[in-house]
C-alpha positions in Angstrom: 21.9 -133.4 -117.5 19.3 -132.1 -115.2 16.6 -134.1 -113.5 13.3 -133.9 -115.5 10.4 -132.5 -113.5 7.0 -134.0 -113.9 3.7 -132.3 -113.3 2.9 -134.8 -110.5 2.7 -133.3 -107.1 5.3 -134.3 -104.5 4.5 -137.0 -102.0 3.6 -134.6 -99.3 1.5 -132.4 -101.5 -0.2 -135.4 -103.0 -1.0 -136.6 -99.4 -2.5 -133.2 -98.6 -4.7 -133.3 -101.7 -6.0 -136.8 -100.9 -6.4 -136.0 -97.2 -8.7 -133.0 -97.9 -11.4 -135.2 -99.3 -11.2 -137.5 -96.3 -11.5 -135.0 -93.5 -14.3 -135.5 -91.1 -17.2 -133.1 -91.6 -16.4 -131.0 -88.5 -12.7 -130.6 -89.4 -13.7 -129.7 -92.9 -16.1 -127.1 -91.6 -13.5 -125.6 -89.3 -11.0 -125.5 -92.1 -13.5 -123.9 -94.5 -14.3 -121.1 -92.0 -10.6 -120.7 -91.2 -9.8 -120.2 -94.9 -12.1 -117.2 -94.8 -9.6 -115.6 -92.4 -11.7 -116.0 -89.2 -10.3 -116.2 -85.7 -10.8 -119.2 -83.4 -13.5 -117.3 -81.6 -15.3 -116.4 -84.9 -15.0 -120.0 -86.1 -16.6 -121.3 -82.8 -19.4 -118.8 -83.1 -20.1 -119.7 -86.7 -20.2 -123.4 -86.0 -21.9 -123.3 -82.6 -19.0 -125.0 -80.7 -16.6 -123.9 -78.0 -13.2 -122.3 -78.8 -11.5 -125.2 -77.2 -13.2 -127.5 -79.7 -12.0 -125.4 -82.6 -8.4 -125.5 -81.2 -8.6 -129.3 -81.0 -9.8 -129.6 -84.6 -7.1 -127.2 -85.8 -4.4 -129.2 -83.9 -5.6 -132.4 -85.5 -5.7 -130.8 -89.0 -2.2 -129.4 -88.6 -0.9 -132.8 -87.6 -2.9 -134.7 -90.3 -1.9 -132.3 -93.1 1.6 -131.8 -91.8 1.4 -128.0 -91.7 2.6 -125.6 -89.0 0.4 -122.5 -89.5 -3.1 -121.3 -90.3 -1.8 -120.0 -93.6 -0.2 -123.3 -94.6 -3.4 -125.0 -93.8 -5.5 -122.7 -95.9 -3.0 -123.0 -98.8 -2.9 -126.8 -98.5 -6.7 -127.0 -98.7 -7.2 -124.1 -101.2 -9.7 -125.2 -103.9 -10.4 -128.5 -102.2 -13.1 -127.3 -99.7 -16.7 -126.4 -100.5 -17.7 -122.8 -99.7 -19.9 -122.5 -96.6 -23.6 -122.3 -97.3 
């Protein structure tokens, strides 16, 4: 007998889903622009902050969502962020 799979997300994935809604506004903005495929420099220009600030937000997002790359971050937050206005 095999193990029955449920449609519930795994613990890690569930944490990522819940965490996306609790991101501070600036981290959410950085993640939203990053998901458009922008570089750190382009994100900084779009948000009116320094590149070092963008890097700090990204480091915190990576740690908070337990991802290791920009792609993993974008995938983890896909469909959970509002498009930029």
